[in-house]
C-alpha positions in Angstrom: 18.5 169.4 -37.4 16.9 166.0 -36.4 14.1 166.3 -33.7 12.7 164.0 -31.4 9.5 164.4 -29.2 9.0 162.2 -26.1 5.5 161.7 -24.9 3.8 160.1 -21.9 0.3 160.4 -20.4 0.5 163.8 -18.6 4.1 165.2 -19.6 5.1 165.4 -15.8 7.0 162.1 -15.2 8.4 159.9 -17.8 8.5 162.2 -20.9 10.2 165.2 -19.1 12.6 162.7 -17.5 13.4 161.3 -20.9 13.8 164.8 -22.6 16.3 165.8 -19.6 18.2 162.4 -19.9 18.5 162.5 -23.6 19.5 166.3 -23.6 22.1 165.6 -20.9 23.4 162.5 -22.8 23.8 164.5 -26.0 25.5 167.3 -24.3 28.0 165.1 -22.4 29.0 163.5 -25.6 29.5 166.7 -27.5 26.4 166.3 -29.5 24.1 168.7 -27.9 23.5 170.9 -31.0 22.7 168.0 -33.2 19.3 166.9 -32.1 16.5 169.0 -30.9 14.7 167.2 -28.0 11.3 168.0 -26.5 8.3 166.4 -24.7 4.6 166.5 -24.5 1.4 164.8 -23.1 -1.1 162.5 -24.8 -3.8 163.8 -22.4 -4.9 167.1 -20.9 -4.7 166.1 -17.2 -1.5 168.1 -16.3 -1.3 170.8 -18.9 0.6 173.7 -17.6 2.1 171.8 -14.6 5.8 171.4 -13.8 7.4 167.9 -13.7 6.4 165.8 -10.8 8.6 166.1 -7.7 9.7 162.3 -8.1 11.1 163.2 -11.5 12.7 166.2 -10.2 14.4 164.4 -7.2 15.4 161.5 -9.3 17.1 163.6 -11.9 18.8 165.8 -9.1 20.1 162.7 -7.4 21.9 161.6 -10.6 23.3 165.2 -11.3 21.2 165.4 -14.5 19.8 168.9 -15.1 16.1 169.1 -15.4 15.2 170.9 -18.8 13.0 173.7 -18.0 9.5 172.5 -18.5 5.7 172.8 -18.2 3.5 170.1 -19.4 1.9 170.6 -22.9 -0.4 168.7 -25.0 0.8 166.9 -28.2 -0.8 168.1 -31.4 -1.2 166.8 -34.8 1.2 169.5 -36.1 3.9 167.8 -33.9 3.6 164.9 -36.3 4.7 167.3 -39.0 7.4 168.9 -37.2 9.2 166.2 -35.4 11.3 163.5 -37.0 10.5 160.9 -34.3 7.8 160.5 -31.9 8.6 158.4 -28.9 6.0 157.1 -26.4 6.7 155.3 -23.1 4.1 152.6 -23.3 1.7 151.0 -25.6 -1.2 153.3 -24.5 0.9 156.4 -25.3 1.6 155.0 -28.8 -1.9 154.3 -29.5 -2.9 157.8 -28.4 0.1 159.3 -30.4 -1.0 157.7 -33.5 -4.6 158.9 -33.0 -3.3 162.4 -32.5 -1.0 162.5 -35.5 -3.0 160.6 -37.8 -2.2 158.0 -40.5 0.1 160.1 -42.3 2.8 160.4 -39.5 1.9 157.3 -37.6 5.1 155.5 -38.9 7.2 158.2 -36.9 5.7 156.7 -33.5 7.9 154.4 -31.7 8.1 153.2 -28.0 11.4 154.2 -26.2 12.5 150.8 -25.2 12.1 149.5 -28.8 15.6 151.1 -29.2 17.0 148.8 -26.5 17.9 145.0 -26.5 14.7 144.4 -24.3 11.6 146.1 -25.9 9.0 146.6 -23.3 6.9 149.4 -22.0 8.1 151.9 -19.2 5.9 151.7 -16.1 4.3 155.1 -15.1 5.9 156.2 -11.7 2.9 158.4 -11.1 1.0 155.0 -10.5 3.9 153.0 -9.3 5.8 155.4 -7.3 9.1 153.8 -8.5 10.9 156.8 -10.3 14.1 154.9 -10.0 12.9 152.0 -12.0 11.5 154.4 -14.5 14.8 156.2 -14.6 16.7 153.1 -15.3 14.3 152.0 -18.1 14.5 155.5 -19.7 18.4 155.7 -19.3 18.5 152.3 -21.2 16.1 153.6 -24.0 18.0 156.9 -24.4 21.3 155.1 -24.6 19.8 152.8 -27.4 18.3 155.7 -29.1 21.6 157.5 -29.1 23.3 154.5 -30.7 20.5 154.3 -33.3 20.9 158.0 -34.1 24.6 157.5 -34.5 24.5 154.5 -36.8 22.0 156.3 -38.9 24.1 159.4 -39.4 21.9 161.6 -37.4 24.3 163.0 -35.0 26.5 164.9 -37.6 
């Protein structure tokens, strides 16, 4: 089974939102058992904490189930276990490459690199704008889904 790990700074805002959005998207399209989706943090700030209330509210308002979650730290082993490691911004990507090392650095991508308009996703912990982050995450997950399909990874 193909596996994806979404990563943001603390694993309480963007990455659990992306994990939930991608999981929901896969299930709604009948591909729920085809891809393993998870998330992690690049830093220790929030380890063990549940998703931010802004993330919870944003997903609830759109009818997207929140994947059961507690923040965890990304490890070098994740670079071995997961097929694709997806960060939300350039800082996440930098940290992720440091964590997984040179051997697995090529697995690290930024979520909106899968969209028509590659760019970082702003951290709503700082901006307070969970709706904007959601729109960007949905755009990235849609592009990622297309990528998976065109590469035969949804079979």
